[in-house]
C-alpha positions in Angstrom: 73.3 98.1 79.6 71.4 99.7 76.7 73.0 102.2 74.1 71.7 105.9 74.2 69.9 106.9 71.2 73.4 109.1 69.6 75.2 105.7 69.7 72.5 103.7 68.1 71.9 106.0 65.4 75.1 107.1 62.6 75.0 110.5 60.7 77.5 111.3 57.3 77.3 114.8 56.3 78.1 114.9 52.5 78.2 118.5 50.9 76.9 120.1 53.9 73.9 117.1 53.7 73.2 114.7 56.9 72.6 111.3 55.8 71.2 108.6 58.1 73.4 105.5 58.2 72.7 101.8 58.4 74.1 100.6 61.7 77.2 98.9 62.3 77.4 95.2 62.7 77.4 94.0 66.1 79.3 91.2 67.3 77.1 88.4 66.5 77.3 89.3 62.7 80.9 89.2 62.8 81.2 85.5 64.3 78.4 84.7 61.6 80.4 86.0 58.8 83.6 84.3 60.4 81.5 81.2 60.1 80.0 81.1 56.8 83.4 82.3 55.5 85.4 79.3 56.8 82.6 77.0 55.4 83.1 77.8 52.1 87.0 78.3 52.3 86.3 74.8 53.4 84.3 73.7 50.3 86.6 75.7 48.1 89.7 73.4 49.2 88.2 69.8 48.5 87.6 71.1 44.6 91.5 72.5 44.6 
């Protein structure tokens, strides 16, 4: 089930001017971010 075009694009209105914004992170991005955070945390605990 794909997203319609209006759900994929993000706009923000600043002082009456509409700017295109980058898309929000997806679920996979969150998983990768969490894994990187865990690896960095575990490595930093080795040196404390």
